[in-house]
N, C-alpha and C positions, 0 to 999 in steps of 0.2 A: 782900346789902343794904348800902347805903352810908349813912353819916350825915354829909353834907357840912356845912361851915360855911355861914353865911348867904350869903356872897359866892359860894361855889362852888355852892350850891343854885340861886341866881339864874342863875349861868352855865350850870349844867346844864339848867335848864328852858328857857333862851333859846337854847342852841346845840345841844342834842341833835338828831341826825338822826331819832331814834326818839321817839315820844311817851313821856312820863315819867309813870308812875303813882305817886302819892304817898299813903302811908298815914299820916295824922296820928293819933297815939295817945298814951296814957300808960300807965305800968306798972300802975297801980292799976285801970285800966278793964276791967271784965269783958267787955263787948261787943267791946272791942279785941282781947282774947285769943281770942275766937271768930272774928274776921275774919282774924286773923294767918295761920293756915294756909291760908285761902282765897287771900289775897294771894300767899303763897309758892307755892301750886299754879299760880296764873295766871302768876307770874313765870317758872316753869319752862316752862309751855306756850307762852308768848309770847317766849321767849328769842330774841333777834335781831330782834324786832319792837317790843320794849317795854323801857324801863328802869324798874326798880322801886326806890323809895326809901321808907324809913320815917323819919318825923320825930316824935321825942318832944316833944310840945308843952310839957312842963315844962322840958326842957333847951334848947329852941329857941323861947322865947316870942316873939322878934322875928319869926321866920318865921310862927308861928301867928297873931300879930297882923296881919301884913301881909295874910294871906289870910282874916282875920276868922273864924278857927276858933273856934266857940263851943260846939260839942258834938263829942264824939269817940265812936267813930271817925268821921273825915271822910275820904273817899277822893276824891282829885282827879286828873284827867288833864290834863296840859299838853302842848302841842306848839308849839315856837317861841315860848315865852313866854306863849301864850294858854291860859287855862283852857277845856278842852273839856267837862269833866264834873265834877260835884260831887255826891257822894252822902253822906248822913249816916246812920249806924247800921250795924249788923252785917248786911250783906247776905249771904245764902247764896250758895254758889258759882255756881249756875245763873243767879241774878238778876244778880250782879256781872259774870259773863262776858257775859250778854246786853247789859248796859249798855255794856261795853267794846267789843263787836262793832259797836255803832252808830257808834262813833268811829274804829274801826281799819280799816274797809273800804277 
């Protein structure tokens, strides 16, 4: 997992050849802790097809504000700068994978 600075985050989501899955979270958030291993598992499964990034909304409030993150966890998928998917809440593995598959075909 990477934690890029705002400029490199923008650069990443705009220039990455692969879609970028972003997990917006905070350390104190219980549901975030539940979804974290799900994201890690998907990152492993989609290695080479997907870039995975975790953004701590308390450490990167500018990024969180730019994408109007109001509840966490929020999971977003970007490709070439465009948001393709936005999910809020701790999705279980099967549900999150199902949502991802809709956009990765």
